[in-house]
C-alpha positions as CSV (number, residue, x, y, z in Angstrom):
1,X,-37.2,-16.0,-23.2
2,X,-38.3,-13.0,-21.1
3,X,-35.7,-10.7,-20.1
4,X,-35.5,-10.5,-16.4
5,X,-36.3,-7.4,-14.4
6,X,-33.6,-5.1,-13.3
7,X,-34.3,-5.7,-9.5
8,X,-34.6,-9.5,-9.8
9,X,-31.0,-9.9,-10.9
10,X,-29.6,-6.9,-8.7
11,X,-28.4,-9.3,-6.0
12,X,-26.0,-11.2,-8.3
13,X,-25.3,-8.2,-10.7
14,X,-23.9,-5.9,-8.1
15,X,-21.1,-7.9,-6.9
16,X,-20.2,-8.9,-10.4
17,X,-20.2,-5.1,-11.5
18,X,-17.8,-4.4,-8.6
19,X,-15.5,-7.0,-9.6
20,X,-15.5,-5.8,-13.2
21,X,-15.0,-2.2,-12.0
22,X,-11.9,-3.3,-10.1
23,X,-10.5,-4.9,-13.1
24,X,-11.6,-2.3,-15.8
25,X,-10.4,0.9,-14.1
26,X,-6.8,-0.1,-14.1
27,X,-6.9,-1.6,-17.6
28,X,-8.6,1.5,-19.0
29,X,-6.0,3.7,-17.1
30,X,-3.1,1.6,-18.4
31,X,-4.2,1.5,-22.0
32,X,-4.8,5.2,-22.0
33,X,-1.3,5.7,-20.6
34,X,0.2,3.3,-23.1
35,X,-1.5,4.9,-26.0
36,X,-0.4,8.3,-25.2
37,X,-3.8,9.5,-24.5
38,X,-5.1,11.6,-21.5
39,X,-5.9,9.4,-18.5
40,X,-9.5,10.7,-18.4
41,X,-10.1,9.3,-21.9
42,X,-9.5,5.9,-20.6
43,X,-12.0,6.2,-17.9
44,X,-14.4,7.6,-20.4
45,X,-13.8,4.6,-22.8
46,X,-14.4,2.3,-19.8
47,X,-17.5,4.2,-18.9
48,X,-18.9,4.1,-22.5
49,X,-17.9,0.4,-22.9
50,X,-19.5,-0.7,-19.7
51,X,-22.6,1.2,-19.3
52,X,-23.7,2.6,-22.5
53,X,-22.9,-0.6,-24.7
54,X,-24.2,-2.9,-22.0
55,X,-27.5,-0.8,-22.0
56,X,-27.8,-0.8,-25.7
57,X,-26.7,-4.5,-26.4
58,X,-29.4,-7.3,-26.2
59,X,-26.7,-9.7,-25.0
60,X,-26.8,-11.2,-21.6
61,X,-22.9,-11.7,-21.5
62,X,-21.8,-8.6,-23.2
63,X,-18.1,-7.5,-22.8
64,X,-17.0,-4.3,-24.0
65,X,-14.3,-1.5,-23.3
66,X,-11.0,-0.6,-24.5
67,X,-8.8,-3.1,-26.3
68,X,-5.2,-3.5,-25.4
69,X,-4.3,-4.7,-28.9
70,X,-5.2,-1.1,-30.4
71,X,-2.7,0.6,-27.9
72,X,0.0,0.8,-30.7
73,X,-2.3,1.7,-33.4
74,X,-3.8,4.5,-31.1
75,X,-0.1,5.7,-30.0
76,X,1.0,5.9,-33.6
77,X,-2.2,7.7,-34.9
78,X,-1.8,10.2,-32.2
79,X,1.8,10.7,-33.1
80,X,1.2,10.9,-36.9
81,X,-1.9,13.2,-36.7
82,X,0.0,15.8,-34.2
83,X,-2.4,16.0,-31.5
84,X,-4.9,14.0,-29.4
85,X,-7.7,16.3,-30.4
86,X,-7.2,15.6,-34.2
87,X,-7.2,12.0,-33.3
88,X,-10.4,12.1,-31.5
89,X,-11.9,14.1,-34.7
90,X,-10.9,11.1,-36.8
91,X,-12.3,8.7,-34.5
92,X,-15.6,10.5,-34.4
93,X,-15.7,10.7,-38.2
94,X,-15.0,7.1,-38.5
95,X,-17.8,6.3,-35.8
96,X,-20.4,8.5,-38.1
97,X,-19.2,6.6,-41.0
98,X,-19.8,3.4,-39.3
99,X,-23.3,4.7,-38.3
100,X,-24.2,5.6,-41.8
101,X,-22.9,2.2,-43.2
102,X,-25.1,0.5,-40.6
103,X,-28.2,2.4,-41.8
104,X,-27.4,1.6,-45.3
105,X,-27.3,-2.2,-44.2
106,X,-23.7,-2.4,-45.6
107,X,-23.0,-5.3,-43.3
108,X,-24.7,-7.7,-45.7
109,X,-21.6,-7.5,-47.8
110,X,-20.1,-10.0,-45.1
111,X,-22.4,-12.7,-46.3
112,X,-20.5,-12.9,-49.5
113,X,-17.3,-13.9,-47.5
114,X,-17.2,-17.6,-46.9
115,X,-16.3,-18.4,-43.1
116,X,-13.5,-20.4,-44.2
117,X,-11.7,-17.3,-45.8
118,X,-12.2,-15.4,-42.5
119,X,-11.0,-18.4,-40.4
120,X,-8.0,-19.0,-42.6
121,X,-7.0,-15.2,-42.4
122,X,-7.2,-15.2,-38.8
123,X,-5.3,-18.6,-38.7
124,X,-2.6,-17.0,-40.7
125,X,-2.3,-14.0,-38.4
126,X,-2.1,-16.2,-35.4
127,X,0.5,-18.5,-37.0
128,X,2.7,-15.5,-37.9
129,X,2.4,-14.1,-34.4
130,X,3.5,-17.5,-32.9
131,X,6.4,-17.8,-35.3
132,X,7.7,-14.2,-34.6
133,X,7.8,-15.1,-30.8
134,X,9.8,-18.4,-31.2
135,X,13.3,-16.5,-31.8
136,X,12.7,-14.3,-28.7
137,X,11.7,-17.5,-26.8
138,X,15.0,-19.0,-28.0
139,X,17.1,-15.8,-26.8
140,X,17.7,-14.8,-30.5
141,X,16.9,-11.1,-30.5
142,X,18.1,-9.6,-33.7
143,X,15.3,-7.3,-33.9
144,X,13.8,-7.0,-30.5
145,X,11.3,-4.4,-31.5
146,X,10.2,-5.9,-34.9
147,X,6.9,-5.6,-36.4
148,X,4.5,-8.4,-37.0
149,X,4.9,-8.5,-40.8
150,X,6.0,-11.7,-42.5
151,X,8.5,-9.9,-44.5
152,X,11.2,-8.0,-42.6
153,X,13.5,-5.2,-43.3
154,X,16.7,-6.2,-45.1
155,X,15.0,-8.9,-47.3
156,X,14.6,-11.5,-44.5
157,X,11.4,-12.9,-43.5
158,X,9.9,-14.9,-40.3
159,X,11.2,-18.3,-41.5
160,X,14.7,-17.2,-42.0
161,X,14.9,-15.6,-38.5
162,X,13.5,-18.9,-37.2
163,X,16.2,-20.8,-38.9
164,X,18.9,-18.3,-37.7
165,X,17.7,-18.7,-34.2
166,X,17.7,-22.4,-34.3
167,X,21.1,-22.7,-35.9
168,X,22.9,-20.2,-33.6
């Protein structure tokens, strides 16, 4: 399939890019704010995710940018490392390491993991997330800010919390 020229798709790409821009900017700013990072870093991540990755990708329907799920990880990392600059250094070093692994074709290791193992792991994570939300949905907030681990502090676990919320 031949890739269409830039100008042949401009009429439909321009309105789509405006819509994506109007969604991405507040999202990028919100994620940066929630992460404890400067707001400018949120805009930069949106630009890199939207323009640079889109330009480098061969996909016609690529979606990239900051991920809201990493907000807590970034916030804790910045707090534990002590400053945003040290966090950026850690991210840059991780990026360099990923590029080196890419040139070394380290991704072929993934071929040795069966799809069923990956799907099972992701299913398990999803089930734990759903189970952790049921007590909150029933109004039983023993630990309103609990983590997503199956085993909880005090020797309890997710299933015991479910039982307590149902029998209360």
